[in-house]
LUMFIVO-997381 format. One line per 2 residues: number of its first residue (from 1); for each residue x, z, y of C-alpha. Coordinates in Angstrom, 3 decimals, always signed. Each point is the difference from the previous one (the first is absolute). Example, Ala and Ser with C-alpha at 12.3 -4.5 7.8 and 13.67 -1.06 7.14 Angstrom:
1	+12.300:+7.800:-4.500 ~ +1.370:-0.660:+3.440 $
END
This chain:
1	-36.552:-46.898:+23.059 ~ +2.184:+2.970:-0.980 $
3	-0.464:+1.516:+3.432 ~ -3.762:-0.330:-0.383 $
5	+0.153:+1.925:-3.319 ~ +2.086:+2.760:+1.567 $
7	-2.313:+0.338:+2.993 ~ -3.077:+0.077:-2.284 $
9	+1.545:+2.869:-1.975 ~ +0.798:+1.885:+3.201 $
11	-3.536:-0.528:+1.360 ~ -1.496:+1.269:-3.243 $
13	+2.214:+3.117:+0.193 ~ -1.002:+0.656:+3.597 $
15	-3.688:-0.413:-0.803 ~ +0.124:+2.391:-2.940 $
17	+2.181:+2.565:+1.885 ~ +2.514:+0.012:-2.844 $
19	+3.625:-0.809:+0.676 ~ +1.308:-3.031:-1.833 $
21	+2.741:+0.953:-2.399 ~ +1.703:-1.812:-2.807 $
23	-0.900:+1.101:-3.466 ~ +2.783:+2.126:-1.420 $
25	-1.310:+0.278:-3.530 ~ -0.659:+3.724:+0.372 $
27	-3.586:+0.902:+0.490 ~ -0.867:+2.954:+2.142 $
29	-0.995:+2.848:-2.328 ~ -3.622:+1.009:+0.100 $
31	-0.903:+3.598:+0.706 ~ -0.307:+0.744:-3.705 $
33	+3.317:-1.725:-0.845 ~ +2.327:+2.636:+1.472 $
35	+0.673:+1.508:-3.419 ~ +2.097:-2.950:-1.305 $
37	+2.204:+0.233:+3.079 ~ +0.565:+3.709:-0.520 $
39	+0.669:-0.574:-3.699 ~ +2.552:-2.669:+0.935 $
41	+1.748:+2.355:+2.404 ~ +0.113:+2.758:-2.618 $
43	+1.314:-2.470:-2.597 ~ +2.727:-1.146:+2.411 $
45	+0.931:+3.625:+0.744 ~ +0.298:+0.711:-3.710 $
47	+2.225:-3.055:-0.459 ~ +2.179:+1.098:+2.917 $
49	+0.310:+3.484:-1.477 ~ +0.998:-1.411:-3.403 $
51	+2.580:-2.294:+1.613 ~ +1.486:+2.831:+2.035 $
53	+0.198:+2.264:-3.049 ~ +1.741:-2.786:-1.908 $
55	+2.469:-0.473:+2.851 ~ +0.630:+3.752:+0.120 $
57	+0.635:+0.034:-3.760 ~ +2.494:-2.877:+0.230 $
59	+1.828:+1.595:+2.925 ~ +0.215:+3.329:-1.817 $
61	+1.358:-1.761:-3.093 ~ +2.642:-1.708:+2.153 $
63	+0.945:+3.327:+1.601 ~ +0.432:+1.609:-3.427 $
65	+2.146:-2.942:-1.091 ~ +2.204:+0.326:+3.094 $
67	+0.230:+3.753:-0.608 ~ +1.198:-0.610:-3.533 $
69	+2.621:-2.451:+1.284 ~ +1.210:+2.553:+2.551 $
71	+0.161:+2.806:-2.550 ~ +2.312:-1.888:-2.380 $
73	+3.112:+0.421:+2.190 ~ -0.997:+3.591:+0.676 $
75	-0.247:+0.870:-3.698 ~ +3.176:-1.910:-0.779 $
77	+1.780:+1.912:+2.760 ~ -1.120:+3.358:-1.400 $
79	+1.014:-0.940:-3.546 ~ +3.311:-1.251:+1.308 $
81	+0.558:+3.264:+1.816 ~ -0.743:+2.114:-3.061 $
83	+2.142:-1.983:-2.398 ~ +2.825:-0.262:+2.482 $
85	-0.094:+3.696:+0.793 ~ +0.195:+0.949:-3.656 $
87	+2.742:-2.336:-1.194 ~ +2.093:-1.467:+2.770 $
89	+0.429:+3.193:+1.965 ~ +1.527:+1.720:-2.958 $
91	+2.282:-2.880:-0.983 ~ +1.107:-0.918:+3.504 $
93	+0.540:+3.601:+0.983 ~ +2.363:+0.552:-2.888 $
95	+1.727:-3.285:+0.870 ~ +0.619:+1.135:+3.583 $
97	+1.357:+3.320:-1.198 ~ +2.269:-1.812:-2.443 $
99	+1.260:-2.411:+2.722 ~ +0.629:+2.837:+2.489 $
101	+0.956:+3.084:-1.942 ~ -0.119:+2.219:+3.108 $
103	-3.672:-0.985:+0.617 ~ -2.354:+2.739:-1.131 $
105	-2.621:-0.951:-2.577 ~ -2.894:+0.771:+2.335 $
107	+1.402:-2.403:+2.667 ~ +0.175:-2.807:-2.544 $
109	-3.627:+0.592:-0.964 ~ -1.025:+0.142:+3.664 $
111	+1.667:-3.275:+0.976 ~ -1.498:-1.942:-2.890 $
113	-3.397:+1.632:+0.468 ~ -0.122:-1.095:+3.655 $
115	+0.804:-3.611:-0.888 ~ -2.699:-0.194:-2.695 $
117	-2.501:+1.720:+2.270 ~ +0.641:-2.580:+2.740 $
119	-0.703:-2.878:-2.411 ~ -3.198:+1.610:-1.305 $
121	-1.184:+0.806:+3.500 ~ +0.429:-3.643:+1.018 $
123	-2.235:-1.084:-2.896 ~ -2.664:+2.595:+0.785 $
125	+0.008:-0.929:+3.699 ~ -0.438:-3.681:-0.924 $
127	-3.094:+0.873:-2.042 ~ -1.439:+2.166:+2.772 $
129	+0.572:-2.839:+2.482 ~ -2.210:-2.239:-2.152 $
131	-2.735:+2.645:+0.001 ~ +0.116:+0.168:+3.798 $
133	-0.614:-3.750:+0.334 ~ -3.262:+0.257:-1.937 $
135	-3.159:-0.226:+2.093 ~ -2.885:+2.432:-0.365 $
137	-2.610:-1.096:-2.505 ~ -2.164:-2.741:+1.424 $
139	-0.872:+1.371:+3.449 ~ -1.991:-3.071:+1.078 $
141	-1.921:-0.101:-3.253 ~ -0.888:+3.672:+0.273 $
143	-1.231:-0.526:+3.579 ~ -2.114:-2.961:-1.120 $
145	-1.476:+2.051:-2.831 ~ -0.892:+2.797:+2.405 $
147	-1.742:-2.453:+2.346 ~ -1.924:-1.606:-2.852 $
149	-1.085:+3.347:-1.407 ~ -1.092:+1.195:+3.457 $
151	-2.030:-3.173:+0.510 ~ -1.422:+0.205:-3.512 $
153	-1.197:+3.577:+0.505 ~ -1.721:-0.983:+3.256 $
155	-2.116:-2.713:-1.673 $
END
């Protein structure tokens, strides 16, 4: 009996010249119903634009946060260099001249200055290394925004 029902449906479709298709729940839009489809597309484009702008904002915020983390060692290195150059160079230079009386004062200052400069340079280089590992701000998000804006201006 099921085969009879199927064949009756197929015969009816052949007679009416309409292909038999299962109902999908979506009705074919009438000629005057194109506007809701266009409005839906525009609404979806707006949502996509808002989502991409939100993603861009979050990625920028993360980049700023990473930049702040990378700048901490850099600032600490500079402060360390300044304080060390003002105090330790003087004290250590006089100490070297006191330990080796034949050592000229300028040589004592030079030796200590080189040591402090090496330590400060290591700190500054560590901070710069962190800056180099940072990625450019949200390249994929920017590309997606460009595509969405191009598409939006075409509609």
